NUKEKE-710380 format. One line per field, with one value per atom (N, C-alpha, C, O, CB): residue in one letter; x, y, z; atom name. Coordinates in steps of 0.05 Angstrom, whole numbers, plus 5000, padded with zeros to 4 digits. Atoms other than C-alpha are relative to their C-alpha. Glycine has a CB too. Layout:
<bators>
resn (A_...)
c1 (X_...)
c2 (Y_...)
c3 (Z_...)
name (CA_...)
</bators>
This chain:
<bators>
resn (M_M_M_M_M_S_S_S_S_S_R_R_R_R_R_W_W_W_W_W_K_K_K_K_K_P_P_P_P_P_P_P_P_P_P_R_R_R_R_R_P_P_P_P_P_K_K_K_K_K_S_S_S_S_S_S_S_S_S_S_P_P_P_P_P_Y_Y_Y_Y_Y_I_I_I_I_I_S_S_S_S_S_H_H_H_H_H_E_E_E_E_E_G_G_G_G_G_Y_Y_Y_Y_Y_Q_Q_Q_Q_Q_I_I_I_I_I_L_L_L_L_L_E_E_E_E_E_T_T_T_T_T_E_E_E_E_E_L_L_L_L_L_K_K_K_K_K_N_N_N_N_N_L_L_L_L_L_W_W_W_W_W_E_E_E_E_E_K_K_K_K_K_R_R_R_R_R_K_K_K_K_K_A_A_A_A_A_V_V_V_V_V_V_V_V_V_V_K_K_K_K_K_A_A_A_A_A_I_I_I_I_I_T_T_T_T_T_A_A_A_A_A_A_A_A_A_A_A_A_A_A_A_A_A_A_A_A_E_E_E_E_E_G_G_G_G_G_D_D_D_D_D_R_R_R_R_R_S_S_S_S_S_E_E_E_E_E_N_N_N_N_N_A_A_A_A_A_E_E_E_E_E_Y_Y_Y_Y_Y_I_I_I_I_I_Y_Y_Y_Y_Y_R_R_R_R_R_K_K_K_K_K_K_K_K_K_K_E_E_E_E_E_L_L_L_L_L_R_R_R_R_R_G_G_G_G_G_I_I_I_I_I_D_D_D_D_D_S_S_S_S_S_R_R_R_R_R_I_I_I_I_I_N_N_N_N_N_F_F_F_F_F_L_L_L_L_L_Q_Q_Q_Q_Q_K_K_K_K_K_R_R_R_R_R_L_L_L_L_L_P_P_P_P_P_S_S_S_S_S_L_L_L_L_L_T_T_T_T_T_I_I_I_I_I_V_V_V_V_V_S_S_S_S_S)
c1 (5011_4840_5022_5044_4988_4980_4874_4995_4974_4999_5003_4885_4990_4990_5026_5009_4857_4976_4957_4994_5024_4809_4993_5011_5006_5007_4769_5009_5010_4969_4990_4795_4978_4954_5009_5019_4762_4993_5010_5012_5008_4723_5016_5022_4970_4985_4762_4983_4959_5010_5014_4743_4999_5014_5013_5005_4718_5023_5033_4974_4978_4772_4990_5005_5015_5012_4724_4997_4990_4973_5002_4724_4992_4998_5028_5008_4694_5024_5044_4976_4978_4737_5005_5028_4994_4998_4722_5014_5031_4972_4987_4741_5029_5045_4986_4972_4806_5016_5038_5003_4987_4823_5004_5024_4984_4998_4809_5023_5038_4973_4978_4857_5027_5046_4996_4975_4910_5008_5031_4998_4995_4903_5009_5027_4974_4992_4907_5029_5044_4982_4972_4972_5019_5040_5003_4983_5001_5003_5025_4989_5000_4981_5016_5030_4972_4985_5011_5030_5046_4993_4972_5078_5009_5031_5006_4993_5077_5001_5019_4980_5001_5057_5025_5035_4974_4977_5113_5025_5041_5004_4976_5165_5001_5022_5000_5002_5141_5006_5019_4973_4996_5140_5030_5041_4983_4972_5211_5017_5036_5010_4986_5235_4995_5014_4990_5006_5200_5015_5024_4970_4985_5233_5029_5042_4997_4972_5301_5004_5024_5008_4998_5289_4997_5012_4978_5004_5264_5024_5032_4974_4977_5323_5024_5042_5007_4978_5371_4999_5019_5001_5002_5345_5014_5017_4971_4984_5383_4987_4980_5002_5009_5360_4973_4953_4998_5025_5309_4982_4958_5008_5016_5285_4979_4957_5017_5020_5249_4991_4980_5013_5008_5235_4973_4970_5021_5027_5160_4994_4980_4980_5005_5160_5011_4999_5013_4987_5208_4984_4979_5029_5016_5167_4974_4966_4995_5025_5102_5003_4987_4987_4996_5130_5007_4999_5022_4994_5159_4975_4972_5021_5025_5091_4983_4971_4984_5014_5059_5011_4996_5000_4987_5110_4993_4989_5030_5007_5095_4972_4967_5002_5027_5021_4998_4984_4982_4999_5035_5012_5001_5016_4987_5082_4982_4982_5026_5018_5031_4978_4972_4987_5021_4977_5011_4998_4986_4987_5025_5005_4999_5027_4995_5044_4975_4974_5013_5026_4971_4991_4983_4979_5010_4953_5018_5007_5000_4983_5014_4995_4998_5029_5007_4994_4972_4968_5003_5028_4920_4994_4979_4983_5007_4918_5005_4988_5015_4995_4950_4980_4976_5028_5018_4901_4971_4954_5002_5028_4838_4993_5009_4996_5010_4795_4979_4960_4986_5018_4761_4976_4979_5015_5025_4688_4987_4990_4982_5014_4644_4972_4957_5001)
c2 (5016_5481_4995_4989_4974_5005_5473_4973_4960_5022_5026_5411_5003_4983_4985_4995_5442_4983_4982_5030_5015_5398_5011_5017_4969_4991_5420_4980_4956_5004_5018_5391_4980_4987_5015_5020_5326_5004_5014_4971_4997_5327_4980_4957_4996_5018_5297_4976_4978_5014_5024_5225_4998_5010_4975_5004_5204_4985_4965_4986_5014_5183_4976_4963_5019_5021_5132_4975_4976_5008_5026_5058_4979_4980_4993_5022_4995_4981_4983_4984_5018_4941_4981_4975_4984_5018_4895_5014_5002_4989_4985_4949_5004_5002_5027_4996_4962_4975_4975_5010_5026_4888_4994_4983_4978_5004_4886_5016_5005_5008_4984_4943_4990_4990_5029_5011_4912_4975_4971_4993_5024_4846_5007_4994_4983_4992_4882_5010_5003_5023_4991_4916_4977_4977_5019_5023_4850_4985_4976_4981_5014_4817_5016_5003_4996_4984_4875_4997_4995_5030_5004_4866_4973_4971_5002_5027_4792_5000_4989_4979_4999_4807_5016_5009_5013_4983_4860_4983_4986_5023_5017_4807_4984_4981_4981_5017_4763_5017_5008_4987_4983_4822_5008_5009_5025_4992_4843_4976_4981_5007_5024_4771_4998_4992_4975_5001_4774_5022_5017_5003_4978_4841_4992_4997_5026_5009_4812_4980_4981_4988_5020_4753_5012_5005_4978_4987_4797_5018_5020_5017_4983_4845_4983_4993_5016_5018_4786_4992_4981_4976_5009_4773_5019_5012_4998_4983_4832_5028_5040_4988_4973_4896_5007_4994_5004_4993_4930_5018_5020_5013_4981_4981_4986_4997_5017_5014_4928_4975_4956_4992_5023_4878_5005_5019_4994_4995_4877_4990_5004_4987_5011_4833_5019_5024_4972_4981_4881_5025_5035_5007_4975_4943_4995_5012_5010_5006_4910_4997_5007_4975_5005_4887_5026_5030_4979_4974_4956_5017_5030_5016_4985_4987_4988_5002_4999_5013_4935_5007_5011_4969_4993_4950_5028_5034_4996_4973_5024_5002_5016_5019_5000_5010_4988_4999_4984_5012_4965_5019_5023_4973_4981_5015_5024_5034_5010_4978_5070_4993_5009_5009_5008_5031_4995_5002_4974_5004_5010_5027_5030_4985_4973_5083_5012_5023_5018_4989_5104_4987_5000_4996_5014_5050_5006_5008_4970_4994_5064_5028_5032_4997_4973_5137_5001_5015_5020_4999_5124_4984_4994_4990_5016_5068_5013_5011_4974_4988_5106_5023_5029_5010_4977_5164_4992_5009_5020_5010_5121_4996_4988_4975_5005_5116_4977_4979_5026_5023_5049_5005_5013_4974_4997_5053_4973_4956_5022_5026_4997_5002_4982_4991)
c3 (4979_4660_5021_5014_4990_4979_4726_5013_5008_5022_4987_4767_5028_5043_5000_4973_4830_5006_4990_5004_4991_4868_5027_5043_5001_4973_4928_5021_5015_5002_4979_4993_5008_5009_5025_4991_5014_5029_5045_4996_4971_5079_5016_5007_5004_4983_5136_5007_5013_5026_4993_5150_5030_5045_4988_4971_5218_5013_5001_5005_4986_5268_5016_5030_5019_4984_5298_4983_4959_5011_5014_5279_5020_5044_4987_4982_5306_5004_4990_4987_4994_5336_4977_4970_5026_5022_5278_4976_4962_4991_5022_5227_5005_4986_4997_4994_5263_4996_4985_5030_5005_5262_4970_4962_5014_5028_5188_4988_4972_4986_5010_5175_5009_4994_5009_4990_5219_4984_4977_5030_5015_5182_4971_4960_4999_5027_5115_5000_4982_4990_4998_5138_5002_4989_5024_4997_5159_4973_4966_5022_5026_5093_4979_4962_4990_5019_5054_5004_4985_5002_4994_5089_4989_4979_5030_5010_5071_4969_4957_5009_5029_4999_4989_4968_4990_5008_4995_4998_4980_5020_5000_5012_4974_4962_5024_5025_4954_4975_4957_4998_5023_4906_4997_4975_5001_5001_4925_4989_4974_5028_5011_4911_4970_4955_5014_5029_4843_4985_4963_4995_5012_4828_4997_4976_5016_5001_4845_4978_4963_5027_5021_4799_4973_4954_5004_5026_4743_4993_4970_5000_5005_4751_4992_4977_5025_5007_4745_4970_4960_5018_5028_4674_4981_4957_4993_5018_4646_4997_5017_4973_5006_4612_5013_5008_4970_4985_4657_4984_4990_5026_5015_4606_4983_4978_4982_5016_4565_5014_5001_4973_4985_4620_5012_5032_5023_4992_4627_5028_5044_4980_4973_4689_5021_5042_5003_4981_4725_5003_5025_4990_4999_4706_5014_5030_4971_4987_4727_5030_5046_4988_4971_4794_5015_5038_5004_4987_4809_5004_5024_4983_4997_4796_5022_5038_4973_4979_4841_5027_5046_4996_4975_4895_5009_5033_4998_4993_4892_5011_5030_4975_4990_4902_5028_5045_4981_4974_4961_5021_5042_5000_4982_4992_5007_5029_4989_4996_4983_5020_5038_4973_4982_5019_5028_5048_4990_4974_5075_5014_5038_4997_4989_5085_5010_5032_4978_4992_5088_5026_5045_4979_4976_5139_5024_5047_4995_4978_5182_5012_5036_4992_4990_5187_5012_5031_4977_4992_5195_5026_5043_4978_4978_5246_5028_5045_4999_4974_5304_5007_5030_5002_4995_5295_5004_5010_4977_4998_5298_5030_5046_4984_4973_5360_4998_4982_5012_5001_5372_5018_5041_5009_4985_5394_5002_4985_4987_4997_5419_4991_4992_5028)
name (N_CA_C_O_CB_N_CA_C_O_CB_N_CA_C_O_CB_N_CA_C_O_CB_N_CA_C_O_CB_N_CA_C_O_CB_N_CA_C_O_CB_N_CA_C_O_CB_N_CA_C_O_CB_N_CA_C_O_CB_N_CA_C_O_CB_N_CA_C_O_CB_N_CA_C_O_CB_N_CA_C_O_CB_N_CA_C_O_CB_N_CA_C_O_CB_N_CA_C_O_CB_N_CA_C_O_CB_N_CA_C_O_CB_N_CA_C_O_CB_N_CA_C_O_CB_N_CA_C_O_CB_N_CA_C_O_CB_N_CA_C_O_CB_N_CA_C_O_CB_N_CA_C_O_CB_N_CA_C_O_CB_N_CA_C_O_CB_N_CA_C_O_CB_N_CA_C_O_CB_N_CA_C_O_CB_N_CA_C_O_CB_N_CA_C_O_CB_N_CA_C_O_CB_N_CA_C_O_CB_N_CA_C_O_CB_N_CA_C_O_CB_N_CA_C_O_CB_N_CA_C_O_CB_N_CA_C_O_CB_N_CA_C_O_CB_N_CA_C_O_CB_N_CA_C_O_CB_N_CA_C_O_CB_N_CA_C_O_CB_N_CA_C_O_CB_N_CA_C_O_CB_N_CA_C_O_CB_N_CA_C_O_CB_N_CA_C_O_CB_N_CA_C_O_CB_N_CA_C_O_CB_N_CA_C_O_CB_N_CA_C_O_CB_N_CA_C_O_CB_N_CA_C_O_CB_N_CA_C_O_CB_N_CA_C_O_CB_N_CA_C_O_CB_N_CA_C_O_CB_N_CA_C_O_CB_N_CA_C_O_CB_N_CA_C_O_CB_N_CA_C_O_CB_N_CA_C_O_CB_N_CA_C_O_CB_N_CA_C_O_CB_N_CA_C_O_CB_N_CA_C_O_CB_N_CA_C_O_CB_N_CA_C_O_CB_N_CA_C_O_CB_N_CA_C_O_CB_N_CA_C_O_CB_N_CA_C_O_CB_N_CA_C_O_CB_N_CA_C_O_CB_N_CA_C_O_CB_N_CA_C_O_CB_N_CA_C_O_CB_N_CA_C_O_CB_N_CA_C_O_CB_N_CA_C_O_CB_N_CA_C_O_CB)
</bators>
């Protein structure tokens, strides 16, 4: 079995003004949440051994998810066209 997946159809570049504002708000909230997660990672890293530190591992995973969504939104928002 291969891991090949058929390409997804391209999503529409059109968005309502309200939808665009929701995405911008989400991006802003993610940046705020990222700051808190980075502080939590710093605190967890200060506890010592990182290989068995569940809090550190969990926070790093959470940070990867946040960074992934931020990256997607930063690429997607400039390419959207707002319609009325």
